[in-house]
N, C-alpha and C positions, 0 to 999 in steps of 0.2 A: 675537594675528591669530586671526579667524576664520578655523571652517572655512568652505569651498565649496560652494553649496549644490545636493545632488545633480538632480542633473535629470534621474533617470529613476525609473519605474515601481520601485523596486526587487522588491514582487511579483509586478508582471511579467520581469520579470530573471530572477527564483527558478525562475518556472515554466517558460524559457524554459529556463535550463538541465536544470531536469529531465528536458525533451524527448530536453535532447540527454545527458546521462550515461544514461535509460534506453534509449536506443536504442541507442548504441555503447558505455555501461559508462562505466567508471571509468580507469583507464588510456588505450583509445581514443580521449577524446575530449581531444580539441585544445584547446590555451587560446585559439586559433585560431576553433574551433571555435563554446567560447563567446560568446565575443567579442560575433561575428557572429548568433551565436542572440538574444546579449542587448541587441544592437545598443546597446554600448558601447565606449567604448573603455577601453583595457590602465588607463589609469593611476584609472583611474573605478570597473575594477572589486577593484582591490587595497584600494584608496581605501578602498571597502565591504563589499567581504568578502574580503580576505587572497588569497591563492595556492589555487592547484585544488582542493586540498586542506582546506580550511577551507571554502572555497566549496559543498564540494561536503557537507561538514558540517551550511553549514545548510538544501542544499538539501532534506538528508532528513529533517531536520526540521521542513521548511515542508511537502512533504510529508508527515511521516508525523503531523502536525499535525492538517488536512485530510482525511485517511485517517480518521483514530480521530472527527475529530466525525464524517465519511457514514457510520463504522458506527453514531456512537451514537445519530444521526437516524433509521436502520434504526429503532430499535428502540420508541426518541418516537413516530413519524412512526404504526410499524403494533403495534397494546395487547397482542398476540396472540406474542409475544416467536416462537414457529414462523415465523409471519408475513413477521416482520422477517428471521428465517437464510436464508431462501428469494428473498424480494427480494437479500439482497447477494449469494448465490451467481449469485440466476434475472442480475442484474447483473456478476457476473464472465462469467459467461453468453454476455452478451448486452450490450456493453454502448454508453452514446451514440454512445464514439469508438467507430470501426470498428474504426480501424489500433491500437487496443489488440488483440488479436488476433497480429499478429504481434509486439506489445511483450514480450506477455509478463507479469509482475511486477516490478515497481520491486526491491522486497525480495528477492524469489528471485532476478531479477539479480543484485543485489549482493553477499548473501551468497555466492554461487554465485561470481562471480567474484574478492573478498577471503580466501574460505577458503582459505589456503596463501601468499594475496601479499600481503594485511597483512591482520596479526589485530587490530588497532582497527577497522580500521571495518568487518571481520568481523563486530566486535561489535557494533560501533551496529547493524547490519543485524539480527542475529539479537536486540536488543536488544526492536528496535522487534515486529520479528511476535509478538516475547511478550507487548509491551502491547496487540499484535494476540488473543495467548490470554487473559486479561487481562480485557479490555470480553468475552466470550463471557463467563469462567467466572465473572464480575459477574453478569451480564444471565440466566445458568440457574437462576444461584441465588436469584437474584429473584425468575424464573420459578415455583424450586420453593416457594420460602418462598408468594407468590400461587395455591397452587395449581392452579399453571395446566400445570407440569410433573409429573411423577410422581415422591414422596417417595424415590422410592429412585433417579433419577437418579446417578450420580459424574459432578457437575458439572465439576470440574477432567480428570477424561478428555474429558471431551465435549467443553471446550475445547479441550483439546491435539486429537485428530480434526477439529472446523475447522478447523483450522487447517494441520492436514494435507493434509487435503479442496483447500480454500482454492491449498495451495500446488502440489499436483496438478492442480488444475483448471485456475493458471495458465497452469503447460508444458503442457497437454493444449489448449489453446484454438489450438495455434500447430499442431496438428497434426488439427481437427474443427473443422464449419461447425459452427455456433449450433445449431440440431436436434440431434444427436448430442448435444452438448454439453448443453441440458436434459434428455437423457435422462440424462446422468450427473447431474447434478442432480438428480433428479429417483428415482435409483437410491439413492444416497449421503446421500441427508437423506432416505428413507423411514421412516429410526425414526422421526421426527415423527409423523405421524402415528398410530404407534401408543405415541406420548404423551397 
């Protein structure tokens, strides 16, 4: 017997599920919340995505792939890696979606929620943040090789610094307006002017 034709857009369903998890968190997101947002029935959800936990993991993979691609695109679009880094962080301070300020960072929210609650899901969130660090690290090494950053920069430590600032800025954007956030970005990225 052949499988039934999937009568929904899987990409759109994952995007809607991501919004639910991002706003409500993993524990508070009910199956009903997810079904309503994804506009599918329970059978379709379980057939396409499995249970809530496996759906969450698929959402996290989907979200992470898009997120990493956006960061990489910033380095492709900006010839100078310092401009790419600024663009990435100004994007956090002034996101295209104004509601992003209230939502914070998807990674940070999930890592905070899952630590001590679900070690496996916390590890997934932690690994995704390390993936972001690795992109920064690779780009900083490349910039150093190309003479666009000083030869003595510690690319590994600087990549950690950028992820640390990323985490803090995503929390701070729940507290401060865009102008204040831009000043924080300018202050924290001042080292780029000296590079």
